[in-house]
C-alpha positions in Angstrom: 163.5 65.8 116.5 163.0 63.6 113.5 163.4 64.8 109.9 159.7 64.1 109.4 158.7 66.3 112.3 161.1 69.1 111.2 159.6 68.9 107.7 156.2 69.1 109.1 157.1 72.3 111.0 158.4 73.8 107.8 155.2 72.9 106.0 153.1 74.4 108.7 155.1 77.6 108.5 154.3 77.9 104.8 150.6 77.4 105.6 150.6 79.9 108.5 151.0 82.9 106.2 150.1 81.9 102.7 150.3 85.3 101.1 150.0 89.0 102.0 147.0 90.5 100.2 146.9 94.1 99.2 146.2 96.3 102.2 142.7 97.6 102.6 143.3 100.4 105.1 144.0 104.0 104.4 147.4 103.9 106.0 149.8 105.0 103.3 152.7 102.9 104.6 150.7 99.7 104.2 151.7 99.0 100.6 155.4 99.4 101.4 155.0 97.5 104.7 153.3 94.6 102.8 156.5 94.2 100.7 158.7 94.3 103.8 156.6 91.8 105.7 156.4 89.5 102.7 160.1 89.5 102.4 160.6 88.8 106.1 158.1 85.9 105.9 159.9 84.4 102.9 163.3 84.7 104.6 161.9 83.0 107.7 160.5 80.2 105.6 163.8 79.8 103.8 165.6 79.6 107.2 163.2 77.0 108.4 163.8 74.9 105.3 167.5 75.2 105.7 167.3 74.2 109.4 164.9 71.3 109.0 167.7 68.8 108.8 170.2 70.8 110.8 171.2 70.8 114.5 168.8 71.7 117.3 170.6 75.0 117.6 169.9 75.8 114.0 166.2 74.8 114.3 165.8 76.9 117.4 167.2 80.0 115.7 164.9 79.4 112.7 161.9 78.9 115.0 162.7 82.2 116.7 162.9 83.9 113.3 159.6 82.4 112.3 157.9 83.7 115.5 159.3 87.2 114.9 158.1 87.2 111.3 154.7 86.0 112.2 154.3 88.6 114.9 155.2 91.3 112.5 152.7 89.9 110.0 150.0 89.8 112.6 150.7 93.5 113.5 150.6 94.3 109.8 147.2 92.6 109.3 145.8 94.4 112.4 146.9 97.8 111.0 146.3 97.3 107.3 143.4 95.0 106.7 139.7 95.2 107.6 136.8 93.0 108.2 136.7 89.2 108.1 139.9 89.0 106.1 141.7 90.9 108.8 140.4 88.6 111.5 141.3 85.4 109.6 144.8 86.7 108.8 145.5 87.7 112.4 144.2 84.4 113.6 146.3 82.4 111.2 149.5 84.4 112.0 148.9 84.1 115.8 148.3 80.4 115.5 151.6 80.1 113.8 153.3 82.2 116.5 151.9 79.8 119.2 152.9 76.8 117.2 156.5 77.8 116.7 156.8 79.3 120.2 155.7 76.0 121.6 158.2 74.1 119.4 160.9 76.5 120.6 159.9 76.2 124.3 159.8 72.4 124.0 163.2 72.0 122.3 165.2 75.1 122.9 164.7 76.5 126.4 167.5 75.9 128.9 170.1 75.2 126.2 
């Protein structure tokens, strides 16, 4: 994978989950969970940035981390948001999951 493509994946990760808005649902754990998810997404982004110019093994690990963080974010949105914002947030997170899972499957399976 070229440096340019690795950088593109990092940028797409940043766009996949731009921010975690305040939860709209009545679930009392949502405010705490928002902080936990935001931290996980930031850490996954950092790992992607670090791995962008690293080995394939490093990128594969970062892509797995990004997939896991985006799945957690999607579940958070489903539980803690409502309406159109909820639908948009879930769709964005799930698109990121597919994108990074495809990258992982294309570069990392069978290694």
